[in-house]
C-alpha positions, 0 to 999 in steps of 0.5 A: 646706436650705443653698446654695452656689455650685457649682463643677462639674468637667469629670467632673461635667459629663459625669456629668450629661450621660451620664445624659440618655438614661436619662430616663424618663416616665409619666403619674400618675393625676392625669395620666390624669384630666386626659387624660380630661378633655381628651378629654371636652372635645375630643369635646364641642368637636367635636360642639357646634362652640363656640368656646369649648370649642375654646379650652378644649380647646386650653388643656388641650393646652398644659398637657399639652405644657408639663408634658411638656417643663418636667419634662425641663429640671428633671432635666437636668444635675443632679449629685449627691454623696452625703455618708454618715457614718463609720458607723451603728449599728442602731436609731440614727438617721443623717443622710445628705446630698445635695449636688445641684448644678444645672449649668444656666445659666438654669433652676432645678430645682424639686421633685425627689425622689431615692430610693435604690434599693439601699439599702432592705434596710439601713434601716427605710424606703427613703432618700428626700430632697426637693429644693424648689429649686435655683437655676442654677449653685448647690448645694442641701444636702438631708439626710434621716435614716434608722434602720439595721436591718441590721448589716454593710457595705451598698452604695449604688449605684442611685438615681433622680432624679424630678420631677412638676413643674409640675402633677404630670401627667407623672413624669419620672424618671432612674436613676444609679449612685455606688457607696459602701459604708456600715458598720453597727454592731450595736446598742449598748444600756445595760449595768449599771455593776455588770456592769463592776465584776464584770469588774473584780473578776474577776481571781484576784490580787485587785487591780483595778488592776495597778502596773508600773514606769515611770509616775508614780502611786505610789512604787515604789523607788529606782534609781541616778541616770543622766545625762540623767534628770529632776533633779525625781525625785532622792531628796535624803534618801537621796542625802544619806545614802549619798553616791550620787545616786539617783532615785525610781521610780514605778509606772504603773497599768494597767487590767484587761484583758478578752477578749471571746469571741463564739460564733456557732456555727450547727449547721443550714445553714438556721437557725431564725429564733429562733436568728439573733435570739439570735446577733444579740442576742449580738453586740449584747451583745458590742458594748455591753459593748466600748463601755462597757468602753472608755469606762471605761478597760478594755482590750478584745480580741476572739476570734471566727470569721468565715471565719477567726479574729479575733485582737484583742489587749486595748487602749484608744482610739478606733482600738481601738473602731472595730476592734472594732465593725467586726469585730462588724459584719461578723461572718458565720454560723459553722458551723464552730467551736462555743463550746468550740473558741472557748475553746480558741483564746482561751486562746492569747491570754489573758495574765496579769491578762486576764479572759475574757468568753464571750457565747453564744446558748446556755445552757452550763455552764462546764467544767473548761477554763474553770475552770482559766482563772480568772475566766471570765464567761458571759453568754447572752440564753438565760437571764435572768440573762445578759440582766439587765446589758443593755437595748436598744430595744424597737423593734429587731428582732433577727431582721431585724438579721443581714446577708445571706449574700452580704456585702460585705467591707471595702476 
């Protein structure tokens, strides 16, 4: 936990002051026990009329009053800023960071617990952060580690700040709102390198890399020299023999392209949990394949259905990776287009040298249409062969990885 001087804005101050009326209090189990002992001590003092017992009774009443008043001071004028990572991945740890600013002039804030109220369904446990101490006019940085369990776009809005300081007799709590969204990608597992080699060799042309003009890899031919071109590419021997300046033309090696076709079709409106788990595993396999293929230098695209066609042309780079994983993270339930319809639609996106890869939760046979495309590769979690090239963390529960039906659409 690190600290830095706080520079609260007027908006932040008004935000902190606005929540004063939401402070709630309640006696803890220890508080009820102490309150019972206080009543017992008061009764004994009245019955015995002993000065010592009256003194102890008054001291216990004072402890209760101090605990009641200090707890309120601890939570007043606390401003919380939530810092979220760019995204999360199902089954992998992420760190949420809270910047808690104590805007009070003299009083510190101690033993404060912050709990997210609306984000319990997104993680394996509810996000909880504990602040030990924040000096006056200082900011404390409090991190907490979480494991996402459900893909999709999640809303983090309502949170609770609470304290039992100093004795734990009274629990003070305040509920506040700070709406933010957090995107969770599907689970990404290990992919067998032989699987990527299979995709590279799936083209009917037989060449794993397709050369084209305009690069600097290998010799392609010669052309007439034009003013302004790089002189170092001049073919001097050919120019001396013909009397005309010519330049060497080189090839640019283009990696293979793959188009991932994700089948998420559900025949029943109320699906079986096992079928949902297979669909989530299919989406996780698609995300894992896309991630590893992009790292291997392949050009990757996507075709799927989620309240409309998702058509992403094959490309490379980090931006392409984010676009693919975001589309997979927000895939909804598909009751409209089955695998055959997906394959028919993907035919419009396939170009020369593009390998179609179908990922489906069902065991299907490739028909004549699929064979006509050439090089179609099918992976399915319903078959041992389809699962053989992918390995996921055994702690991931794919039955709980499906997002809720009411999703928040990305802005």
